[in-house]
N, C-alpha and C positions, 0 to 999 in steps of 0.2 A: 221589131227592129230594135237593137240595142242602142244605147246612147252613143257608143263609139262609132257605130255604123251611121248614125245620124250626123256625126261631126263632119263639117265640110273640111276636106283635106287638101293640102297643097297639090297633090297629084291630080285633083279634079279641076284645077284652074287652068285656063288658057293664058299663058304668060307671054307669048310671043309679041314683042314690041311694046309690052305694057310696063309702066312704071309701078314697081312693087314696094310698098311701104312695109318694112319688117320690124316688128318689135322683138328685140333680143333681150336676154338677161346676161349682159356682160358686166355685171357689177363686181368687178374683180380688181379695181384700182384702189390703192391706199397710199396716201401721201405721194401721188404722182407716179407710182410704180405698180406693175401687175404683181399681185401676191400669189396668184395661181392661174394658169392659163386653161384649166380643165373646162370651165364653162364656155370659153371661146371656142375651143377645139370641137366641143360637142355640137356647135351650131354651124360649123363650116359645111357640113353635108347639105343643109338647107340653102345656104348661100350658093354653093356650086350648082345645085339643082336649078335654082331660079335662073342663073346665068346661062346654064346649058339649054334651058328651054326658051331662051330669048328674052327673059325678063331683065329689067333695068332696076337694080335694087337701091333703095334708100333705107339705111339701117338706123336704128335708134335704141338707146338703153338709158336706164338711170344709173348713176354712180354715187354711192355714199348718201349722206344726209346734209346737203348744203343749206337746208332751211332750218333756222333756229326756231324750235317749238314754242319758246316763250315770246319772242318778239315777232316772229313771222318773217324776219328778214332772210333773204337768200344771198349767200356769198358765192360769187362766181370766181373760182380759184383753180390754179393749175393742179392742185392736189386731187381734185375730183373731175378732171378733164378726161375726155374720151381719146385724146391723142395717143397715149400709150397703147390702147386697144387697136387704134388705126395702124400704128407702126407695126404692131405684132401681126395684124392681118396682111399688111403689105409684104412682110417677110415670108409669111406662110403661103400666100397665094399669088404674089407678084401683080396684084391688081392695082390699077390707078385709082386711088380713093381720095376724094375731095372732102374737106371739112369746112362748112361755112362759118364765118365769124360774124357775130351780131353785136351791135352796140348795146350797152346796158349802163344803168346808173348804179353806183356803189350800193351794195346791200339790197338792191331791188330786183336783181335777177333780170331775165329777159321778159319783156312785156309780151312779145309775140314773135312769130317768124318774120324776119326782115325781108322786104321785097327783093333785096339783092340775091336771095337764093334762086330767083327765077333765071338769072344768067347761068348759074350752075346747073339748074334743071334742064335748060336748053342744051348744055354741053353733054349731059347724061343721055338725053334723047338722041343727040347727034352722034353718040359713040366716042366723043372726045375724052370722056372719063368713063371708068367702068362702074363706079359706085359713089354714092354720097353717104357720109356718116354724119348725122345731125349731132349738135352739142348735147351734153347731158340733159335729159328731159327734165330733171329736177331743177335745172337752172331757170326754167320757165315758170312764171307765176301761176299759170293755169294747170300745171301738171297735178298738183295735190290739192287744188282748190275744190270747193264744194258748192260753187255758185256759177254764175254765167261765165266766169273766166275759164272754167273747165270746159264748158261747151264750146266756147270760142276757140280755145287752143285745139280741142279735138277736131273741130271743123277745119281749122287751118292745116292740121296734119293730113287730114283726109284729102284736102285740096291739092296736095302735092302729087297724088298717085291715082292709079286706076284700080289697084287691088291692095288689100291689106292682109298680111300674114302675121300671126302671132306665134312666135317660137320661144316665148319667154315663160317657161314653166315656173321659174322661181319668182316671177313678178305677178303674184296673184291679186294684189291690191287693186281696187277699182279706180285706178287713176286715169287721167285723160288719155295717155298713150296706150293703155292696155284695153280700154273698152270703147272709147268714143269713136274711133275710126270705123268700127263695125256698124255704126248707125248710118254711114254714108257710102261705104264701099263693099263690094263683094269680098267676103272675109273667110280665111282658111287657117287651119292649124298647120304649123310647120312640121318638118320631119322629127325634130327633137321633141316637140310637144306631144306628138303621137306616141313616140317611144316611151316617154315618161308616163303617159296615161295608161298604156298597156301594162307597164310594170307596177303602177300604182294599184291596178286591179288585183295584183297578187297580195297586196296588203289587205284589201277588203275581202278577198276570197282566198285566204291562205290555205296551203296544205298544213295539216296539223301533225305534231304540236307546233304552236306559233309562239316564238319568243321575241319580245321587244326590249330594247335597251335604250333608255332615255336618260340624259343628264342635262344639266343646265345651271346657270349661275343665279337664276331667279325662279322661285316656285310659281309666282303669279303669272308668268308668261307661259307656263307649261300645264297649269292645273286643268284648264278646259280640255285640251286634247288628252291629258292623262285620264280624265274621267271616262272618255270614250275608249281609250286604249285598254284600260284594265278590264273593260267589258268584252273586248274582242280577243284578247290574247289568252294563251294558256299560262304564260309566265311573264313577269315584268321585272327587269333588273334596273335599278336606279343608280345614278352616280352624281358627282358634283355637289353643289350646294343643295340641290334638291334632296339628295340622300342624307346630307348632314342635318337638314331640317327634319326629315323623317325620323332619323335616329334620335335627335334631340327630344322630339315629342314622345316617341314610343318608349324610350328608355330613360326619360327624365334626365337628360344630359344638358349641360350648358356649354355650347360650342361658340367660340369667338367668331364674329363676322357675319352671323346670320341676322338678316333683317327681321324685326319682330313681326312684320306683316307676313313674312314667309312662314313663320311659326304658326300663325293663325290658320293659314291655308293648309299647312302640313297636318294640323289636327283634323281638319276635314278629310284629308286624303287618307290618313291612318285609319280613321273610322270607316271609310269606304273599303279600304284594303282588308280590314278585319272581318268583313262580311264574306270574304272568300279566302280563308286561311291557307297560307302556303303559296298563293299566287305571286306575291311580291317576294323576290329573292333578296336575301340580305347578305351581301359580302361581309365576312366575319371580321376582317382585319382592316383597320384604317390607319392612315399616316397623319400624325399630329406634328405641326411645326410651330416654333415660336415666332417665326417671321414669314411674311409673304414674299419678300424680295428674292430669296434664294434658298437653296437647301444647304444648311450649315451643319457640319458634323457636331454632334453633341447637343443640337437644338431641334432634333427630330426624334420622334418615338413612334413605334408601331404598337397599336393596342388591339386586343381581342375584345370586340364589342360585348360579348357575352360575359366577360370578366369585369366590366366596368360597373361600379355601384351607382345606383340612382343618386343624382345630385352631383356627380363628378363634373368638375370644371375642366374644359380642354381649351387650349389655344386653337389656332387655325387647323382645321382638318382639310388637307390639301390633296389627298389621294386615297384610292383603295389599295390596300396592301396586295401585292402580287400573290401572296400566300392564299388569299381568298379563293383563288381558282383551283386550288388543290382539294377543296371541299368536294366530297364524292357526290353530294346531291346537286351542287351547281354544275360540276363537270358533266354529270349524266344528262341534266336538262339541256345544257348547251350542245353537247355532242349528239343528242338524239332529236333535236329540233328539226323540223322539215322546212320551216320558214323562219328567218331571222331578219328583223329590221333594227338598224342601229342608227340612232341620232344622239351620239354621246362621245364626249371626251371625259374620262373618269376623274382626271386629276387636273391640277393647276399647272399646265405646261408653260414653259419648256422644262422647268426644274423638277416637276413631279409627274412623271410619265409612266412609271413602271406598271401601274394598275391598268392603264389604257393598253399598253403594249402586250401585257399578259392576256388581257381579254381578247384582243384582236387575234392573237396567235391561237388561242383556244378555239375561237369561232372558225378560224381557217382550217383547223383539224377536222371539222365536220364537213365531209366531202359531199354529202347527199343533200344538204339544205340549200334552198335558194336564199342567198344572203344579199340584203339590200342596205346600202349605206346612204345617208342623206345629211346634208348640211356642210357648209364650207369648212368649218373648223374640224369636223369629223374627218372629211376627206384629206384635209391638209395634214392632220396628225397621222393618219394611216400612211400617207405618202412619206412623211418625215421619219416615222418610227420603223416602218417595215417596207422600204422602197422596193426590195426584190419581190416580195409577196404582192405589193400593190401593182407593180407592172405586170406580173403574171395574171392578176385578177382582171385586168382590163379586157382580156380576150377570153375570159372564163365565163361560159354561159350560166354558171351557177351564181355569178356575182352581178349586181347592178348598182351603179353609183348615180343617185339622183343629183341633179344640179340645184335642187331647192329642198332642203330638209324641212324648212319652215312651211313650205307649201304642202308637203306630205302631212305634217302635223295639223295644219289648218283644215285640210280635206278630211282627216280623221275626226277632227272636232265637229265639222259640219255634217259628217255622216256620209258624205259622197263627194267624189272629185267633180261631179257635174254641177255641184252647187258653188264652186269657186267662181267669183265674179267674172274673171277673164274667160273661163270656159263657157259660162252661161251666155256671155255676149256673143261668142262664136256660134253657139247653138241657135240663138235667136235669128 
């Protein structure tokens, strides 16, 4: 029996009359506003299914990073509140959704679930409200704790419900709200979680040739999955600061804005890449700018990497030149790939976008490949730059948009989606 067959699924649960605690990944609020509703929309099927089967849902998600890493203080603010999500769901579903309010001390977050939630819970069971949406889980001191506070918060969450459903593919971290309820409640994977895992298998068992496109602003956050990716793919295309560091090391260039630590990691990666010559694709043209703030005429230049002399000093390199995708080798590899995974914005948007736009257009010309995009920034740029193509792709069986690009990279780093902490907890 496969791991997916072993996974307890929402469809296996008896929901009638049961209170169902659901962990979502609705981390889409920035400065009090929803920046993109895609993740919310993808979870509505699970919500509708629970209600249709007679379940009474309590939803929860994390939003942002209200905890200061240095001081450990938690700031409860409107900027990272769930209310914009709740208002959006009310508009989409016409459900009567209640949000409990808990007392807290300044910079200390919520110590625990306040007993006042019991009145709201009684209203949910009696049908006076359709759903409860808990406050941002990261407002609670136990959510990211690693001691008894985590256990206590997890037990409190479980005490609200009869069943736990995890539909938060993008929330792979072993926090209280993602793993602890499984210790106390019958637990199941939501409909979105199942869909994400099915598509993730296409990354681990791809049709070949397999092309991955990865970009990022820091090499140290990507090096671990990149070590695994380069072993799995037929070709790897890099972008962003990762590619800048790669070029700086390989061609002995001095590029402004690269962290020295990234250069050390890039040396390791270049050495690894040289063991399989030709696997890492090198876009030939790069865009240099004298300033980060905006694209100013006369302060930007396009360079051919192969014509730069060792020791050349460059200002900020903020994009891949669109001309790079006219290269016959790169075009052939992209257009003949059978599987494409993209977790990449190639340039420093919004002012440097031509490289990303040209890449996405070329990938779209490949009509036979299964194309998978992951990561909030990646999806947002696809939507912004190519809205017509993006909308058409939502119903295209050859496209899939993951709600958590970081989760995909973490699964690749671990070597299996079944080793993600949130999935392991469900399998137990």
